One Martini backbone bead per residue (centre of mass of N, CA, C, O) as a GRO file, in nm:
protein
  102
    1UNK     BB    1  -2.553   9.365   0.191
    2UNK     BB    2  -2.291   9.225   0.020
    3UNK     BB    3  -2.184   8.908  -0.099
    4UNK     BB    4  -1.871   8.736  -0.143
    5UNK     BB    5  -1.800   8.423  -0.276
    6UNK     BB    6  -1.517   8.225  -0.259
    7UNK     BB    7  -1.377   7.964  -0.353
    8UNK     BB    8  -1.268   7.666  -0.179
    9UNK     BB    9  -0.995   7.449  -0.113
   10UNK     BB   10  -0.947   7.130   0.036
   11UNK     BB   11  -0.648   6.975   0.163
   12UNK     BB   12  -0.575   6.636   0.239
   13UNK     BB   13  -0.309   6.492   0.414
   14UNK     BB   14  -0.203   6.162   0.424
   15UNK     BB   15  -0.019   5.949   0.558
   16UNK     BB   16   0.144   5.672   0.496
   17UNK     BB   17   0.042   5.356   0.569
   18UNK     BB   18   0.171   5.084   0.734
   19UNK     BB   19   0.096   4.768   0.627
   20UNK     BB   20   0.052   4.453   0.787
   21UNK     BB   21   0.045   4.121   0.665
   22UNK     BB   22  -0.081   3.806   0.676
   23UNK     BB   23   0.050   3.520   0.505
   24UNK     BB   24   0.094   3.317   0.750
   25UNK     BB   25   0.002   3.009   0.935
   26UNK     BB   26   0.122   2.821   1.216
   27UNK     BB   27   0.090   2.480   1.361
   28UNK     BB   28   0.277   2.342   1.631
   29UNK     BB   29   0.237   2.064   1.833
   30UNK     BB   30  -0.095   1.988   1.812
   31UNK     BB   31  -0.158   1.715   1.945
   32UNK     BB   32  -0.502   1.624   1.919
   33UNK     BB   33  -0.546   1.891   1.735
   34UNK     BB   34  -0.708   2.040   1.496
   35UNK     BB   35  -0.697   2.296   1.283
   36UNK     BB   36  -0.998   2.355   1.284
   37UNK     BB   37  -1.022   2.390   1.589
   38UNK     BB   38  -0.827   2.629   1.609
   39UNK     BB   39  -0.982   2.822   1.412
   40UNK     BB   40  -1.263   2.811   1.559
   41UNK     BB   41  -1.169   2.936   1.821
   42UNK     BB   42  -1.097   3.207   1.702
   43UNK     BB   43  -1.364   3.279   1.578
   44UNK     BB   44  -1.544   3.249   1.840
   45UNK     BB   45  -1.363   3.490   1.976
   46UNK     BB   46  -1.291   3.719   1.756
   47UNK     BB   47  -1.011   3.657   1.635
   48UNK     BB   48  -0.790   3.839   1.411
   49UNK     BB   49  -0.634   3.559   1.271
   50UNK     BB   50  -0.548   3.570   0.930
   51UNK     BB   51  -0.517   3.542   0.622
   52UNK     BB   52  -0.491   3.879   0.503
   53UNK     BB   53  -0.468   4.017   0.762
   54UNK     BB   54  -0.407   4.233   0.978
   55UNK     BB   55  -0.137   4.299   1.187
   56UNK     BB   56  -0.191   4.224   1.543
   57UNK     BB   57  -0.045   4.173   1.828
   58UNK     BB   58  -0.292   4.144   2.016
   59UNK     BB   59  -0.420   3.917   1.855
   60UNK     BB   60  -0.189   3.709   1.894
   61UNK     BB   61  -0.214   3.698   2.206
   62UNK     BB   62  -0.507   3.602   2.210
   63UNK     BB   63  -0.459   3.342   2.057
   64UNK     BB   64  -0.260   3.216   2.246
   65UNK     BB   65  -0.461   3.194   2.485
   66UNK     BB   66  -0.680   3.029   2.349
   67UNK     BB   67  -0.506   2.785   2.281
   68UNK     BB   68  -0.424   2.713   2.558
   69UNK     BB   69  -0.714   2.652   2.662
   70UNK     BB   70  -0.773   2.423   2.457
   71UNK     BB   71  -0.562   2.229   2.555
   72UNK     BB   72  -0.669   2.198   2.841
   73UNK     BB   73  -0.952   2.091   2.748
   74UNK     BB   74  -0.793   1.839   2.596
   75UNK     BB   75  -0.568   1.744   2.821
   76UNK     BB   76  -0.288   1.937   2.771
   77UNK     BB   77  -0.118   1.960   3.005
   78UNK     BB   78   0.194   2.123   3.031
   79UNK     BB   79   0.140   2.347   2.814
   80UNK     BB   80   0.276   2.587   2.582
   81UNK     BB   81   0.204   2.882   2.409
   82UNK     BB   82   0.376   3.008   2.136
   83UNK     BB   83   0.489   3.300   1.959
   84UNK     BB   84   0.582   3.384   1.614
   85UNK     BB   85   0.740   3.649   1.424
   86UNK     BB   86   0.794   3.690   1.073
   87UNK     BB   87   0.940   3.859   0.837
   88UNK     BB   88   0.789   3.944   0.500
   89UNK     BB   89   0.862   4.058   0.232
   90UNK     BB   90   0.651   4.309   0.187
   91UNK     BB   91   0.467   4.379   0.453
   92UNK     BB   92   0.499   4.086   0.615
   93UNK     BB   93   0.383   3.787   0.796
   94UNK     BB   94   0.474   3.509   1.004
   95UNK     BB   95   0.269   3.291   1.199
   96UNK     BB   96   0.365   3.102   1.496
   97UNK     BB   97   0.229   2.828   1.674
   98UNK     BB   98   0.366   2.668   1.977
   99UNK     BB   99   0.370   2.365   2.137
  100UNK     BB  100   0.508   2.322   2.480
  101UNK     BB  101   0.678   2.213   2.733
  102UNK     BB  102   0.720   2.350   3.061
   0.00000   0.00000   0.00000
């Protein structure tokens, strides 16, 4: 029995994925805690919230919780950390973490 194999080409088409990138991060009203301490806390916890990283809402929420814990450790009880995300065209966001009295 003879076989004849004819070449075939497979074409995969992937839909264009909309990626949103973090353009800037702001920390407001974190009196008594340096920006370096805030950033190090996020890195130590493996939280991927930094400039030029892909924006992931779950990571922003994890960062908010980690920053809340840091404030409590520094004796700033009675403070809540809130996060706000603002769209910056094209496909970017600005993330702001704000400490406020609850």
